[in-house]
PyMOL Python script that loads the backbone (N, CA, C, O; Angstrom):
from pymol import cmd

cmd.read_pdbstr("""\
ATOM      1  N   PHE A   1     260.272  40.972 281.387  1.00  0.00           N
ATOM      2  CA  PHE A   1     260.079  41.638 279.931  1.00  0.00           C
ATOM      3  C   PHE A   1     259.257  42.433 280.320  1.00  0.00           C
ATOM      4  O   PHE A   1     259.667  43.535 280.687  1.00  0.00           O
ATOM      5  N   ASP A   2     257.644  42.097 280.374  1.00  0.00           N
ATOM      6  CA  ASP A   2     256.470  42.929 279.451  1.00  0.00           C
ATOM      7  C   ASP A   2     256.900  44.670 280.242  1.00  0.00           C
ATOM      8  O   ASP A   2     256.934  45.825 279.820  1.00  0.00           O
ATOM      9  N   LYS A   3     257.219  43.853 281.829  1.00  0.00           N
ATOM     10  CA  LYS A   3     257.321  45.911 282.389  1.00  0.00           C
ATOM     11  C   LYS A   3     258.247  46.778 281.894  1.00  0.00           C
ATOM     12  O   LYS A   3     258.303  48.002 282.006  1.00  0.00           O
ATOM     13  N   PHE A   4     259.185  45.782 281.167  1.00  0.00           N
ATOM     14  CA  PHE A   4     260.786  46.963 280.610  1.00  0.00           C
ATOM     15  C   PHE A   4     259.725  47.003 278.885  1.00  0.00           C
ATOM     16  O   PHE A   4     260.045  47.953 278.170  1.00  0.00           O
ATOM     17  N   GLU A   5     258.708  46.162 278.357  1.00  0.00           N
ATOM     18  CA  GLU A   5     257.941  46.964 277.100  1.00  0.00           C
ATOM     19  C   GLU A   5     257.621  47.788 277.509  1.00  0.00           C
ATOM     20  O   GLU A   5     258.013  48.856 277.039  1.00  0.00           O
ATOM     21  N   ARG A   6     256.498  47.765 278.905  1.00  0.00           N
ATOM     22  CA  ARG A   6     255.610  48.972 278.854  1.00  0.00           C
ATOM     23  C   ARG A   6     256.433  50.550 278.591  1.00  0.00           C
ATOM     24  O   ARG A   6     256.352  51.379 277.684  1.00  0.00           O
ATOM     25  N   GLN A   7     257.464  50.460 280.221  1.00  0.00           N
ATOM     26  CA  GLN A   7     258.328  51.350 279.698  1.00  0.00           C
ATOM     27  C   GLN A   7     258.755  51.715 278.542  1.00  0.00           C
ATOM     28  O   GLN A   7     258.958  52.801 278.000  1.00  0.00           O
ATOM     29  N   LEU A   8     258.841  50.810 278.299  1.00  0.00           N
ATOM     30  CA  LEU A   8     259.771  51.198 276.955  1.00  0.00           C
ATOM     31  C   LEU A   8     258.885  51.831 275.874  1.00  0.00           C
ATOM     32  O   LEU A   8     259.213  52.983 275.589  1.00  0.00           O
ATOM     33  N   VAL A   9     257.756  51.291 275.161  1.00  0.00           N
ATOM     34  CA  VAL A   9     256.993  51.942 274.721  1.00  0.00           C
ATOM     35  C   VAL A   9     256.068  53.149 275.932  1.00  0.00           C
ATOM     36  O   VAL A   9     255.264  53.919 275.406  1.00  0.00           O
ATOM     37  N   GLU A  10     256.145  53.176 276.554  1.00  0.00           N
ATOM     38  CA  GLU A  10     255.124  54.727 277.097  1.00  0.00           C
ATOM     39  C   GLU A  10     256.466  55.801 277.201  1.00  0.00           C
ATOM     40  O   GLU A  10     256.305  57.014 277.071  1.00  0.00           O
ATOM     41  N   LYS A  11     257.495  55.326 277.394  1.00  0.00           N
ATOM     42  CA  LYS A  11     258.735  56.903 276.555  1.00  0.00           C
ATOM     43  C   LYS A  11     258.451  56.651 275.541  1.00  0.00           C
ATOM     44  O   LYS A  11     257.259  56.956 275.504  1.00  0.00           O
ATOM     45  N   LEU A  12     258.775  56.203 274.416  1.00  0.00           N
ATOM     46  CA  LEU A  12     259.048  56.425 273.124  1.00  0.00           C
ATOM     47  C   LEU A  12     257.822  56.510 272.540  1.00  0.00           C
ATOM     48  O   LEU A  12     257.798  56.797 271.343  1.00  0.00           O
ATOM     49  N   SER A  13     256.875  56.339 273.073  1.00  0.00           N
ATOM     50  CA  SER A  13     255.330  57.061 272.366  1.00  0.00           C
ATOM     51  C   SER A  13     255.184  58.494 272.733  1.00  0.00           C
ATOM     52  O   SER A  13     254.295  59.280 272.406  1.00  0.00           O
ATOM     53  N   ARG A  14     256.388  58.704 273.587  1.00  0.00           N
ATOM     54  CA  ARG A  14     255.847  60.531 274.089  1.00  0.00           C
ATOM     55  C   ARG A  14     256.423  60.937 272.438  1.00  0.00           C
ATOM     56  O   ARG A  14     256.102  62.083 272.125  1.00  0.00           O
ATOM     57  N   HIS A  15     256.775  60.598 271.957  1.00  0.00           N
ATOM     58  CA  HIS A  15     257.209  60.593 270.627  1.00  0.00           C
ATOM     59  C   HIS A  15     256.913  60.422 268.913  1.00  0.00           C
ATOM     60  O   HIS A  15     257.746  60.813 268.095  1.00  0.00           O
ATOM     61  N   GLU A  16     255.696  59.825 268.533  1.00  0.00           N
ATOM     62  CA  GLU A  16     255.541  59.444 268.103  1.00  0.00           C
ATOM     63  C   GLU A  16     254.957  60.473 267.268  1.00  0.00           C
ATOM     64  O   GLU A  16     254.492  60.058 266.206  1.00  0.00           O
ATOM     65  N   ARG A  17     254.839  62.130 267.568  1.00  0.00           N
ATOM     66  CA  ARG A  17     254.336  62.899 266.568  1.00  0.00           C
ATOM     67  C   ARG A  17     255.620  64.000 265.937  1.00  0.00           C
ATOM     68  O   ARG A  17     255.593  65.190 265.622  1.00  0.00           O
ATOM     69  N   SER A  18     256.535  63.124 265.937  1.00  0.00           N
ATOM     70  CA  SER A  18     257.673  63.682 265.145  1.00  0.00           C
ATOM     71  C   SER A  18     257.537  63.086 263.632  1.00  0.00           C
ATOM     72  O   SER A  18     257.364  61.930 263.248  1.00  0.00           O
ATOM     73  N   SER A  19     257.636  63.930 263.142  1.00  0.00           N
ATOM     74  CA  SER A  19     258.290  63.528 261.876  1.00  0.00           C
ATOM     75  C   SER A  19     259.131  62.344 261.391  1.00  0.00           C
ATOM     76  O   SER A  19     259.010  61.678 260.363  1.00  0.00           O
ATOM     77  N   HIS A  20     260.583  62.192 263.034  1.00  0.00           N
ATOM     78  CA  HIS A  20     261.632  61.486 262.405  1.00  0.00           C
ATOM     79  C   HIS A  20     261.659  59.617 263.374  1.00  0.00           C
ATOM     80  O   HIS A  20     262.515  58.793 263.698  1.00  0.00           O
ATOM     81  N   PHE A  21     259.956  59.791 263.489  1.00  0.00           N
ATOM     82  CA  PHE A  21     260.415  58.957 264.502  1.00  0.00           C
ATOM     83  C   PHE A  21     259.442  57.571 263.656  1.00  0.00           C
ATOM     84  O   PHE A  21     259.550  56.419 264.079  1.00  0.00           O
ATOM     85  N   SER A  22     258.956  57.752 263.013  1.00  0.00           N
ATOM     86  CA  SER A  22     259.157  55.925 262.319  1.00  0.00           C
ATOM     87  C   SER A  22     260.301  55.977 261.171  1.00  0.00           C
ATOM     88  O   SER A  22     260.364  54.839 260.706  1.00  0.00           O
ATOM     89  N   TYR A  23     260.730  56.368 260.871  1.00  0.00           N
ATOM     90  CA  TYR A  23     262.025  56.658 260.830  1.00  0.00           C
ATOM     91  C   TYR A  23     263.635  55.716 262.205  1.00  0.00           C
ATOM     92  O   TYR A  23     264.333  54.722 262.407  1.00  0.00           O
ATOM     93  N   PHE A  24     263.344  56.805 262.575  1.00  0.00           N
ATOM     94  CA  PHE A  24     263.594  55.889 264.055  1.00  0.00           C
ATOM     95  C   PHE A  24     263.326  54.247 264.627  1.00  0.00           C
ATOM     96  O   PHE A  24     264.305  53.501 264.587  1.00  0.00           O
ATOM     97  N   VAL A  25     262.253  53.794 265.057  1.00  0.00           N
ATOM     98  CA  VAL A  25     261.664  53.116 264.957  1.00  0.00           C
ATOM     99  C   VAL A  25     261.936  51.877 263.686  1.00  0.00           C
ATOM    100  O   VAL A  25     261.622  50.736 264.022  1.00  0.00           O
ATOM    101  N   GLU A  26     262.436  52.040 262.421  1.00  0.00           N
ATOM    102  CA  GLU A  26     262.879  51.725 261.540  1.00  0.00           C
ATOM    103  C   GLU A  26     264.445  51.103 261.863  1.00  0.00           C
ATOM    104  O   GLU A  26     264.859  49.961 262.059  1.00  0.00           O
ATOM    105  N   SER A  27     265.022  52.292 261.824  1.00  0.00           N
ATOM    106  CA  SER A  27     266.996  51.343 262.905  1.00  0.00           C
ATOM    107  C   SER A  27     266.133  50.631 263.569  1.00  0.00           C
ATOM    108  O   SER A  27     265.750  49.504 263.257  1.00  0.00           O
ATOM    109  N   LEU A  28     265.757  51.347 264.626  1.00  0.00           N
ATOM    110  CA  LEU A  28     266.113  50.578 266.104  1.00  0.00           C
ATOM    111  C   LEU A  28     265.546  48.579 265.884  1.00  0.00           C
ATOM    112  O   LEU A  28     265.444  47.557 266.562  1.00  0.00           O
ATOM    113  N   THR A  29     265.409  48.898 264.963  1.00  0.00           N
ATOM    114  CA  THR A  29     263.799  47.454 264.657  1.00  0.00           C
ATOM    115  C   THR A  29     264.835  46.730 264.156  1.00  0.00           C
ATOM    116  O   THR A  29     265.324  45.746 264.711  1.00  0.00           O
ATOM    117  N   ARG A  30     265.256  47.300 262.887  1.00  0.00           N
ATOM    118  CA  ARG A  30     266.451  46.956 262.901  1.00  0.00           C
ATOM    119  C   ARG A  30     268.116  46.361 263.378  1.00  0.00           C
ATOM    120  O   ARG A  30     268.752  45.338 263.126  1.00  0.00           O
ATOM    121  N   ASP A  31     268.366  47.537 264.139  1.00  0.00           N
ATOM    122  CA  ASP A  31     269.312  46.965 265.126  1.00  0.00           C
ATOM    123  C   ASP A  31     269.010  45.169 265.716  1.00  0.00           C
ATOM    124  O   ASP A  31     269.397  44.000 265.718  1.00  0.00           O
ATOM    125  N   LEU A  32     268.135  46.035 266.100  1.00  0.00           N
ATOM    126  CA  LEU A  32     267.288  44.706 267.442  1.00  0.00           C
ATOM    127  C   LEU A  32     267.757  43.108 266.443  1.00  0.00           C
ATOM    128  O   LEU A  32     268.419  42.193 266.934  1.00  0.00           O
ATOM    129  N   CYS A  33     267.251  43.118 265.087  1.00  0.00           N
ATOM    130  CA  CYS A  33     267.046  42.268 265.022  1.00  0.00           C
ATOM    131  C   CYS A  33     268.577  41.688 264.430  1.00  0.00           C
ATOM    132  O   CYS A  33     268.717  40.511 264.100  1.00  0.00           O
ATOM    133  N   VAL A  34     269.279  42.327 264.382  1.00  0.00           N
ATOM    134  CA  VAL A  34     270.606  42.165 263.835  1.00  0.00           C
ATOM    135  C   VAL A  34     270.972  40.306 264.127  1.00  0.00           C
ATOM    136  O   VAL A  34     270.900  39.360 263.342  1.00  0.00           O
ATOM    137  N   SER A  35     271.356  40.361 265.543  1.00  0.00           N
ATOM    138  CA  SER A  35     271.632  39.149 266.376  1.00  0.00           C
ATOM    139  C   SER A  35     270.400  38.587 266.800  1.00  0.00           C
ATOM    140  O   SER A  35     270.337  38.217 267.973  1.00  0.00           O
ATOM    141  N   LEU A  36     269.026  38.403 265.784  1.00  0.00           N
ATOM    142  CA  LEU A  36     268.028  36.853 265.944  1.00  0.00           C
ATOM    143  C   LEU A  36     268.593  36.589 264.997  1.00  0.00           C
ATOM    144  O   LEU A  36     269.360  37.195 264.248  1.00  0.00           O
ATOM    145  N   SER A  37     267.946  35.066 265.065  1.00  0.00           N
ATOM    146  CA  SER A  37     267.650  33.974 264.517  1.00  0.00           C
ATOM    147  C   SER A  37     267.099  34.085 262.763  1.00  0.00           C
ATOM    148  O   SER A  37     266.619  35.173 262.443  1.00  0.00           O
ATOM    149  N   VAL A  38     267.161  33.175 261.863  1.00  0.00           N
ATOM    150  CA  VAL A  38     266.122  34.074 260.615  1.00  0.00           C
ATOM    151  C   VAL A  38     264.477  33.121 261.119  1.00  0.00           C
ATOM    152  O   VAL A  38     263.626  33.292 260.246  1.00  0.00           O
ATOM    153  N   ASP A  39     264.136  32.518 261.915  1.00  0.00           N
ATOM    154  CA  ASP A  39     263.184  32.581 262.181  1.00  0.00           C
ATOM    155  C   ASP A  39     261.975  33.723 263.006  1.00  0.00           C
ATOM    156  O   ASP A  39     260.777  33.992 262.913  1.00  0.00           O
ATOM    157  N   ASP A  40     263.374  34.219 263.972  1.00  0.00           N
ATOM    158  CA  ASP A  40     262.367  35.021 264.686  1.00  0.00           C
ATOM    159  C   ASP A  40     262.069  35.889 264.299  1.00  0.00           C
ATOM    160  O   ASP A  40     261.097  36.483 264.766  1.00  0.00           O
ATOM    161  N   VAL A  41     262.826  36.386 263.193  1.00  0.00           N
ATOM    162  CA  VAL A  41     262.886  38.173 262.168  1.00  0.00           C
ATOM    163  C   VAL A  41     261.347  37.850 261.104  1.00  0.00           C
ATOM    164  O   VAL A  41     260.420  38.565 260.724  1.00  0.00           O
ATOM    165  N   LYS A  42     261.736  36.306 260.908  1.00  0.00           N
ATOM    166  CA  LYS A  42     260.462  36.296 260.049  1.00  0.00           C
ATOM    167  C   LYS A  42     259.731  36.683 260.942  1.00  0.00           C
ATOM    168  O   LYS A  42     259.302  37.813 260.710  1.00  0.00           O
ATOM    169  N   ARG A  43     259.260  36.088 262.225  1.00  0.00           N
ATOM    170  CA  ARG A  43     258.324  35.917 263.090  1.00  0.00           C
ATOM    171  C   ARG A  43     257.605  37.455 263.198  1.00  0.00           C
ATOM    172  O   ARG A  43     256.488  37.924 263.419  1.00  0.00           O
ATOM    173  N   ILE A  44     258.660  37.821 262.966  1.00  0.00           N
ATOM    174  CA  ILE A  44     258.940  39.383 263.526  1.00  0.00           C
ATOM    175  C   ILE A  44     258.503  40.068 262.398  1.00  0.00           C
ATOM    176  O   ILE A  44     258.205  41.216 262.731  1.00  0.00           O
ATOM    177  N   SER A  45     258.307  39.842 261.025  1.00  0.00           N
ATOM    178  CA  SER A  45     258.422  40.773 260.114  1.00  0.00           C
ATOM    179  C   SER A  45     257.086  40.485 259.369  1.00  0.00           C
ATOM    180  O   SER A  45     256.694  41.178 258.430  1.00  0.00           O
ATOM    181  N   SER A  46     256.148  38.972 260.061  1.00  0.00           N
ATOM    182  CA  SER A  46     255.115  38.751 259.105  1.00  0.00           C
ATOM    183  C   SER A  46     253.929  39.627 260.742  1.00  0.00           C
ATOM    184  O   SER A  46     252.855  40.190 260.531  1.00  0.00           O
ATOM    185  N   SER A  47     254.527  39.479 262.074  1.00  0.00           N
ATOM    186  CA  SER A  47     253.574  40.764 262.976  1.00  0.00           C
ATOM    187  C   SER A  47     253.782  42.190 262.165  1.00  0.00           C
ATOM    188  O   SER A  47     252.708  42.716 261.874  1.00  0.00           O
ATOM    189  N   LEU A  48     254.514  42.640 261.905  1.00  0.00           N
ATOM    190  CA  LEU A  48     254.681  43.723 261.668  1.00  0.00           C
ATOM    191  C   LEU A  48     253.546  43.667 259.772  1.00  0.00           C
ATOM    192  O   LEU A  48     253.059  44.709 259.335  1.00  0.00           O
ATOM    193  N   THR A  49     253.449  42.873 259.334  1.00  0.00           N
ATOM    194  CA  THR A  49     252.674  42.705 257.788  1.00  0.00           C
ATOM    195  C   THR A  49     251.534  42.469 258.105  1.00  0.00           C
ATOM    196  O   THR A  49     250.840  42.583 257.095  1.00  0.00           O
ATOM    197  N   VAL A  50     250.711  42.091 259.296  1.00  0.00           N
ATOM    198  CA  VAL A  50     249.452  41.777 259.951  1.00  0.00           C
ATOM    199  C   VAL A  50     248.853  42.894 260.483  1.00  0.00           C
ATOM    200  O   VAL A  50     247.690  43.288 260.575  1.00  0.00           O
ATOM    201  N   LEU A  51     250.060  43.356 260.852  1.00  0.00           N
ATOM    202  CA  LEU A  51     249.397  45.592 261.832  1.00  0.00           C
ATOM    203  C   LEU A  51     249.527  46.102 260.730  1.00  0.00           C
ATOM    204  O   LEU A  51     248.798  47.093 260.700  1.00  0.00           O
ATOM    205  N   ALA A  52     250.321  45.910 259.328  1.00  0.00           N
ATOM    206  CA  ALA A  52     249.937  46.973 258.427  1.00  0.00           C
ATOM    207  C   ALA A  52     248.416  46.700 257.645  1.00  0.00           C
ATOM    208  O   ALA A  52     247.946  47.579 256.923  1.00  0.00           O
ATOM    209  N   ASN A  53     247.918  45.792 257.798  1.00  0.00           N
ATOM    210  CA  ASN A  53     247.173  44.864 256.652  1.00  0.00           C
ATOM    211  C   ASN A  53     245.582  45.397 257.589  1.00  0.00           C
ATOM    212  O   ASN A  53     244.493  45.717 257.112  1.00  0.00           O
ATOM    213  N   GLU A  54     246.038  45.315 259.089  1.00  0.00           N
ATOM    214  CA  GLU A  54     244.632  45.790 259.279  1.00  0.00           C
ATOM    215  C   GLU A  54     244.627  46.970 259.825  1.00  0.00           C
ATOM    216  O   GLU A  54     243.691  47.588 260.333  1.00  0.00           O
ATOM    217  N   LYS A  55     245.860  47.288 259.677  1.00  0.00           N
ATOM    218  CA  LYS A  55     245.451  49.751 259.056  1.00  0.00           C
ATOM    219  C   LYS A  55     244.966  49.903 258.429  1.00  0.00           C
ATOM    220  O   LYS A  55     243.838  50.378 258.560  1.00  0.00           O
ATOM    221  N   LEU A  56     245.683  49.493 256.934  1.00  0.00           N
ATOM    222  CA  LEU A  56     245.360  49.538 255.675  1.00  0.00           C
ATOM    223  C   LEU A  56     242.776  49.027 255.768  1.00  0.00           C
ATOM    224  O   LEU A  56     241.682  49.156 255.219  1.00  0.00           O
ATOM    225  N   LYS A  57     243.391  48.596 256.686  1.00  0.00           N
ATOM    226  CA  LYS A  57     241.796  47.599 256.020  1.00  0.00           C
ATOM    227  C   LYS A  57     241.181  48.741 256.897  1.00  0.00           C
ATOM    228  O   LYS A  57     240.106  49.243 256.568  1.00  0.00           O
ATOM    229  N   ALA A  58     242.056  49.274 258.338  1.00  0.00           N
ATOM    230  CA  ALA A  58     240.733  50.176 258.976  1.00  0.00           C
ATOM    231  C   ALA A  58     240.924  51.314 258.211  1.00  0.00           C
ATOM    232  O   ALA A  58     240.679  52.286 258.926  1.00  0.00           O
ATOM    233  N   SER A  59     241.240  51.646 257.118  1.00  0.00           N
ATOM    234  CA  SER A  59     241.470  52.953 256.159  1.00  0.00           C
ATOM    235  C   SER A  59     240.552  53.410 255.548  1.00  0.00           C
ATOM    236  O   SER A  59     239.925  54.461 255.417  1.00  0.00           O
ATOM    237  N   LYS A  60     240.614  51.671 254.930  1.00  0.00           N
ATOM    238  CA  LYS A  60     239.795  52.160 253.495  1.00  0.00           C
ATOM    239  C   LYS A  60     238.722  52.723 253.777  1.00  0.00           C
ATOM    240  O   LYS A  60     238.670  53.813 253.208  1.00  0.00           O
ATOM    241  N   PRO A  61     237.471  52.423 254.631  1.00  0.00           N
ATOM    242  CA  PRO A  61     236.698  52.518 254.216  1.00  0.00           C
ATOM    243  C   PRO A  61     236.068  54.500 254.396  1.00  0.00           C
ATOM    244  O   PRO A  61     235.266  55.305 253.923  1.00  0.00           O
ATOM    245  N   ALA A  62     237.141  54.360 255.410  1.00  0.00           N
ATOM    246  CA  ALA A  62     237.697  56.180 255.715  1.00  0.00           C
ATOM    247  C   ALA A  62     237.553  56.269 254.040  1.00  0.00           C
ATOM    248  O   ALA A  62     236.522  56.395 253.379  1.00  0.00           O
ATOM    249  N   GLN A  63     238.332  56.206 253.786  1.00  0.00           N
ATOM    250  CA  GLN A  63     238.785  56.572 252.396  1.00  0.00           C
ATOM    251  C   GLN A  63     237.811  56.877 251.359  1.00  0.00           C
ATOM    252  O   GLN A  63     237.538  58.064 251.180  1.00  0.00           O
ATOM    253  N   ALA A  64     237.010  55.610 250.353  1.00  0.00           N
ATOM    254  CA  ALA A  64     235.700  55.020 250.471  1.00  0.00           C
ATOM    255  C   ALA A  64     234.905  56.080 250.278  1.00  0.00           C
ATOM    256  O   ALA A  64     234.693  56.491 249.137  1.00  0.00           O
ATOM    257  N   LYS A  65     234.153  56.884 251.786  1.00  0.00           N
ATOM    258  CA  LYS A  65     233.405  57.517 252.246  1.00  0.00           C
ATOM    259  C   LYS A  65     234.167  59.158 251.843  1.00  0.00           C
ATOM    260  O   LYS A  65     233.238  59.948 251.677  1.00  0.00           O
ATOM    261  N   LYS A  66     234.998  59.587 251.725  1.00  0.00           N
ATOM    262  CA  LYS A  66     235.404  60.997 251.095  1.00  0.00           C
ATOM    263  C   LYS A  66     235.023  60.468 249.718  1.00  0.00           C
ATOM    264  O   LYS A  66     233.951  60.814 249.221  1.00  0.00           O
ATOM    265  N   LYS A  67     235.764  59.733 249.148  1.00  0.00           N
ATOM    266  CA  LYS A  67     235.845  59.592 247.413  1.00  0.00           C
ATOM    267  C   LYS A  67     234.052  59.237 246.975  1.00  0.00           C
ATOM    268  O   LYS A  67     233.903  58.965 245.784  1.00  0.00           O
ATOM    269  N   GLY A  68     233.275  59.232 247.492  1.00  0.00           N
ATOM    270  CA  GLY A  68     231.778  58.602 247.380  1.00  0.00           C
ATOM    271  C   GLY A  68     231.712  57.245 246.796  1.00  0.00           C
ATOM    272  O   GLY A  68     230.924  57.354 245.857  1.00  0.00           O
ATOM    273  N   GLY A  69     232.251  55.660 246.881  1.00  0.00           N
ATOM    274  CA  GLY A  69     232.513  54.864 247.098  1.00  0.00           C
ATOM    275  C   GLY A  69     233.330  54.386 245.771  1.00  0.00           C
ATOM    276  O   GLY A  69     233.848  55.057 244.878  1.00  0.00           O
ATOM    277  N   PRO A  70     233.268  53.232 245.937  1.00  0.00           N
ATOM    278  CA  PRO A  70     234.382  52.829 245.166  1.00  0.00           C
ATOM    279  C   PRO A  70     233.724  53.424 243.460  1.00  0.00           C
ATOM    280  O   PRO A  70     232.609  53.910 243.270  1.00  0.00           O
ATOM    281  N   ALA A  71     234.633  53.226 242.580  1.00  0.00           N
ATOM    282  CA  ALA A  71     233.946  53.371 240.903  1.00  0.00           C
ATOM    283  C   ALA A  71     233.401  51.444 239.976  1.00  0.00           C
ATOM    284  O   ALA A  71     233.999  50.389 239.767  1.00  0.00           O
ATOM    285  N   ALA A  72     231.969  51.985 239.710  1.00  0.00           N
ATOM    286  CA  ALA A  72     232.018  50.485 238.961  1.00  0.00           C
ATOM    287  C   ALA A  72     232.871  50.476 238.285  1.00  0.00           C
ATOM    288  O   ALA A  72     233.435  51.438 237.763  1.00  0.00           O
ATOM    289  N   LYS A  73     233.187  48.900 238.155  1.00  0.00           N
ATOM    290  CA  LYS A  73     233.958  47.997 237.253  1.00  0.00           C
ATOM    291  C   LYS A  73     233.213  48.007 235.926  1.00  0.00           C
ATOM    292  O   LYS A  73     231.999  48.071 236.116  1.00  0.00           O
ATOM    293  N   LYS A  74     233.435  47.978 235.101  1.00  0.00           N
ATOM    294  CA  LYS A  74     233.586  47.864 233.526  1.00  0.00           C
ATOM    295  C   LYS A  74     233.410  45.942 233.351  1.00  0.00           C
ATOM    296  O   LYS A  74     234.381  45.225 233.591  1.00  0.00           O
ATOM    297  N   ALA A  75     232.326  45.469 233.002  1.00  0.00           N
ATOM    298  CA  ALA A  75     232.026  44.246 232.669  1.00  0.00           C
ATOM    299  C   ALA A  75     233.163  43.937 230.938  1.00  0.00           C
ATOM    300  O   ALA A  75     233.336  44.662 229.958  1.00  0.00           O
ATOM    301  N   VAL A  76     233.644  42.676 231.255  1.00  0.00           N
ATOM    302  CA  VAL A  76     233.380  42.256 229.386  1.00  0.00           C
ATOM    303  C   VAL A  76     233.190  41.600 228.687  1.00  0.00           C
ATOM    304  O   VAL A  76     234.194  40.930 228.441  1.00  0.00           O
ATOM    305  N   PRO A  77     231.517  41.082 227.538  1.00  0.00           N
ATOM    306  CA  PRO A  77     231.277  40.556 227.310  1.00  0.00           C
ATOM    307  C   PRO A  77     232.211  39.212 227.047  1.00  0.00           C
ATOM    308  O   PRO A  77     233.203  39.119 226.325  1.00  0.00           O
ATOM    309  N   VAL A  78     231.556  38.174 227.889  1.00  0.00           N
ATOM    310  CA  VAL A  78     231.830  36.536 227.886  1.00  0.00           C
ATOM    311  C   VAL A  78     230.313  35.544 227.229  1.00  0.00           C
ATOM    312  O   VAL A  78     229.158  35.515 227.653  1.00  0.00           O
ATOM    313  N   LYS A  79     231.258  34.501 225.527  1.00  0.00           N
ATOM    314  CA  LYS A  79     230.741  33.550 224.976  1.00  0.00           C
ATOM    315  C   LYS A  79     230.399  32.688 226.470  1.00  0.00           C
ATOM    316  O   LYS A  79     230.846  32.467 227.595  1.00  0.00           O
ATOM    317  N   ALA A  80     229.327  32.413 225.605  1.00  0.00           N
ATOM    318  CA  ALA A  80     228.805  30.832 226.464  1.00  0.00           C
ATOM    319  C   ALA A  80     229.733  29.406 226.754  1.00  0.00           C
ATOM    320  O   ALA A  80     229.712  28.504 227.591  1.00  0.00           O
ATOM    321  N   SER A  81     230.715  29.828 225.318  1.00  0.00           N
ATOM    322  CA  SER A  81     231.959  29.023 224.752  1.00  0.00           C
ATOM    323  C   SER A  81     233.699  28.770 225.931  1.00  0.00           C
ATOM    324  O   SER A  81     234.662  28.025 226.115  1.00  0.00           O
ATOM    325  N   GLY A  82     232.739  30.608 226.596  1.00  0.00           N
ATOM    326  CA  GLY A  82     233.940  30.613 227.807  1.00  0.00           C
ATOM    327  C   GLY A  82     235.087  31.881 226.797  1.00  0.00           C
ATOM    328  O   GLY A  82     235.639  32.760 227.460  1.00  0.00           O
ATOM    329  N   GLY A  83     235.256  31.849 225.710  1.00  0.00           N
ATOM    330  CA  GLY A  83     236.048  32.637 224.807  1.00  0.00           C
ATOM    331  C   GLY A  83     235.799  33.823 225.830  1.00  0.00           C
ATOM    332  O   GLY A  83     235.608  33.811 227.047  1.00  0.00           O
ATOM    333  N   ILE A  84     235.899  35.304 224.494  1.00  0.00           N
ATOM    334  CA  ILE A  84     235.807  36.791 225.137  1.00  0.00           C
ATOM    335  C   ILE A  84     235.527  36.704 223.401  1.00  0.00           C
ATOM    336  O   ILE A  84     236.097  36.160 222.455  1.00  0.00           O
ATOM    337  N   ASP A  85     234.064  37.746 223.623  1.00  0.00           N
ATOM    338  CA  ASP A  85     233.075  38.279 222.891  1.00  0.00           C
ATOM    339  C   ASP A  85     233.721  39.128 222.209  1.00  0.00           C
ATOM    340  O   ASP A  85     234.065  40.165 222.775  1.00  0.00           O
ATOM    341  N   THR A  86     234.109  38.887 220.604  1.00  0.00           N
ATOM    342  CA  THR A  86     234.972  39.669 220.218  1.00  0.00           C
ATOM    343  C   THR A  86     234.221  40.347 218.945  1.00  0.00           C
ATOM    344  O   THR A  86     234.794  41.059 218.120  1.00  0.00           O
ATOM    345  N   THR A  87     233.061  40.060 218.927  1.00  0.00           N
ATOM    346  CA  THR A  87     232.502  40.611 218.013  1.00  0.00           C
ATOM    347  C   THR A  87     231.471  42.241 218.105  1.00  0.00           C
ATOM    348  O   THR A  87     230.577  42.742 217.425  1.00  0.00           O
ATOM    349  N   ASN A  88     231.982  42.493 218.942  1.00  0.00           N
ATOM    350  CA  ASN A  88     231.624  44.661 218.998  1.00  0.00           C
ATOM    351  C   ASN A  88     232.566  45.270 219.099  1.00  0.00           C
ATOM    352  O   ASN A  88     232.573  46.365 219.663  1.00  0.00           O
ATOM    353  N   TYR A  89     233.905  44.566 218.432  1.00  0.00           N
ATOM    354  CA  TYR A  89     234.938  45.442 218.290  1.00  0.00           C
ATOM    355  C   TYR A  89     235.733  45.386 216.803  1.00  0.00           C
ATOM    356  O   TYR A  89     236.032  44.300 216.306  1.00  0.00           O
ATOM    357  N   ASP A  90     236.037  46.636 216.162  1.00  0.00           N
ATOM    358  CA  ASP A  90     236.834  47.139 214.730  1.00  0.00           C
ATOM    359  C   ASP A  90     238.040  45.782 214.495  1.00  0.00           C
ATOM    360  O   ASP A  90     238.639  45.273 215.442  1.00  0.00           O
ATOM    361  N   GLU A  91     238.207  45.391 213.155  1.00  0.00           N
ATOM    362  CA  GLU A  91     239.479  44.620 213.508  1.00  0.00           C
ATOM    363  C   GLU A  91     240.643  45.811 212.760  1.00  0.00           C
ATOM    364  O   GLU A  91     241.855  45.599 212.801  1.00  0.00           O
TER     365      GLU A  91
END
""", "prot")
cmd.dss("prot")
cmd.show_as("cartoon", "prot")
cmd.util.cbc("prot")
cmd.orient("prot")
């Protein structure tokens, strides 16, 4: 199956620039997974989720540089007792 996989990837990746490619891959994957067990589908889904997360992490530094860095977070004043300090707010 390794050789068959390489051949399929080689043939299909020629079309990856097509606007329809992602829909094709989604449909093909769905059709191929119909006959698989629930555990196999979960494993495949998990693998794709990991790939998506890795791609998201890789794209974040590039986006942060374009935006000029992350926005500063606003601090919420907290009393020593652990409650939120509301003395600065009007009633």
